[in-house]
Structure formats: C-alpha cells, structure tokens
N, C-alpha and C positions, 0 to 999 in steps of 0.2 A: 720482148718481155722484160729484159734487164733495164732498158731505157724507161719503160712505164713505171717500174718499181722505183727507180732512182728519182723520177719526177714526183711520184707519190711521197717518197721519203723527204724530199726537199720541201714539198708543199706542207707536210705535217710539221716539219721543223720550223718553217717560217710562221705558220699559223700559231704554233706553240709560243714562238718568240713574240708575236704580236699580242697574244693573250697575256703573256707574262708582263710585257711592257705596259699594257693597259692596267694591270693590277698595280704595278709599280707607280704609275702616274696617279692612280686613285689613292694609293697609300701615302704619297707625298703631297697630295692636295689638301684641301680643307676637310679634315676628318672629324672636326668638332670636339666635343667634350667626351671624356671618359668618366664614368661614375663608379667609384669603389664603395660598395655597400657593406662589406664585411668589416665594420669599424666598431664592433662591440656596442657600447651604449651611446657612442657619439653619432652625430649626423654624418651622412655619407661624405666622402671626399670627392670633389669635382675637380678633375684635371682638364684644363683648357689648352689644347694644342695651339689655338689661335693666339692666346695671350703670350705663350712662350715664343711663338714665331714672330710676333710683333716686338718682342724684346730682343730680337736679333739672333735667336737660336735656330739652328737647323736640326733636321732629324738625326744626323750623325752625332750631335752633341750628347744625345741620350742613348740612341740605338746604334749599335748593339753593345755599347759600353756598359750602360746601366740597366737597360731593358732589352728583351728580344722584341722584334716587330710582330708580336702576336699577343692579342688582348688576353689578359689573365695569366700571363706567364711571368715567372721570375726565374732567371736562368742561373742564379748563383746559389741556389739551394736554401736561401734565407727567406723568411716571410717578410712581406712589406709591412713592417710594424713601426711604431714610434721608436722603439728601442733601436731598430736598424737605422732609422733616420738620424737619431742622435749620435749613432756611431759613424755618421757621414756616408751611409750607404744609400743607394737609390736616390730619391729626391733630396735627401739630406746632404749629398755631396755638394750641392749648390746652395740649398736652403739652410745655410748655417749662420745667418745673421750678418755675414760679411759680403758674400757674392750676391745673395738674394735674401729676402726676409727669412727670419728664423722659423723653421717648421715647428719647433717645440715651444714657441712663445706666442704665436699668432694663430691659434686654433681655428678661428672663424674664417681665416683667409682660405683654408682648404676644406674644412668641415662645414658644408652648406646645407641648409634645409631645402 
C-alpha cells in the first residue's frame, strides 16, 4: 500500500512538472502581440514581443523586474500611464530617447489603429 501511494505521488509530481515546463515553454515562445485598449482617447497600444526579442532582449529584461508574467498585471501598484513612462517606469525605463525611442515623443510608434 505504501509503495503504491509513493508511486502515485511521484507520478503526480512528475506530471505536474511536465505540465509546468510546457507552460513555461509556451510562455517563452512566440507569444505575439499584446494590445492595451485602455488608452483614453488615443489608439490602443500594441506591444510586440517579437520586435523586442529581435532587438536582443530576453524575457528577464522586463519580467519580473518591470512586469509580472501575467497579462494585465502591474506589480508595483502604479498604473501603466504616460506619466509613469515619463518617470522612467515600466516601458519608460528603456524608452527614454537614449536606450530606445522616446515613448513620450513618438506616439504612433506604440499607439496603433
């Protein structure tokens, strides 16, 4: 009885590990664009994981430093606003006009119809 329970426990543990690794592989794969629609009167913001990846960035460059790995979450208690970007938070930490194009001067680069 103890042996069967141990085998069952190990099987569940391994299965959970495989499922988790499958999710991790999916999360680090090509997950495409994210669209932020809550932009007041401006066009939605389209974020391309692919373009950031092709620029040499990896997931860890933004996650979990600037963003959680959960769509729609901001983990520092601040809203993702232009005010926050100008204060070099979130995307603004790189999109400052030096490391990458300025988020506050190139509206159409992010706000796309």
